[in-house]
N, C-alpha and C positions, 0 to 999 in steps of 0.2 A: 186740483188737489185730490179730489176723489179718485181720479184715474191713476194718479201716482200711488195712492194708498192701495188701490185694488191690485196694481201691478206688483208692488212690494210684498203684499200679503198673499199673492196668488202663486200657483204652481210654476208658471213660466219663469219668474224671478228665481225661485228655488232651483229649478233645473239649470238655469244659466250659471248660478253660483256653484252648484255641484260639478258642472262641466269644467269650470275654471279650476276648482280644487283638484279634480281628477287629473287635469293636464299638468298642474304643478307637481302632483304626486308622481306622475309618470316621468317628468323631467328630473325629479330628485332621484328616482330609482335608476334612471339611465346614468346620471352623474355618479352615483355610488358604484355602478357596474364598471364605468370607465375608470374610476379611481382605483378599484381593485385590480383591474387589468393592467393599468400603468404601474402600479406598485409592484405587481408580480414581474412585469417586464423590466423595470428598473433594478429590482433585486437580482434577476437573472444576469443582466448586463454587468452589474457591480461584481457579482461572483466571477464572471468571465474575466473582467479586468483584473481583479485580485489574483486570479489564477495565472494570468500572463505575467503580471508583475512578480509574483512569487517565483515563477519559473525563471524569469530573467535574472532576478537577484540570486537565486540558487545556482544558476549556470555561471554567473560572475564569481560567486564564491568558490565553485569548483575550479574555475580557471585560476583564481588567486591561489588556491591550494597547489595547483600544478606549477604555475609560473612564478609564484612568490612575488617579490617586490619588482620583478621585471614587468609585471602587468600594471599599467598606469591606473592611478586612483580615479574613479569617476564619482564625483560628489553627488550627482543626481541619483545614483544608485542608492546611496545612503538615505537620501530624501525620500525616494520611492519606498524603500523598505520601512521607513518610519511612518509615512503617510498611509500605507496600506498594510499595516501590521494586522494580524488576525484579530477579529473582534472578540472581546471577552464579555461575560455577562454584565460586567460593570459599565460597559460602553453604552448600554441601552438607556 
């Protein structure tokens, strides 16, 4: 019992606990950096996808203006334009 008490109240135990806490802190900092990086990457990719969809829907609209009813309806175009409509402040 005396040896356990000496160990728990001595500097070696404190140093071990400090090392564990430091490693956990490092892991948390790394995780936070990864989260920020991935969030930035996902936001960039989402903007790219939104741009492609908006361009596609716009081109289809241009063609509808030229060809009128001769251009077949594409239901998925309407779905795309609804799914990826520009975000407003109220979407957050």
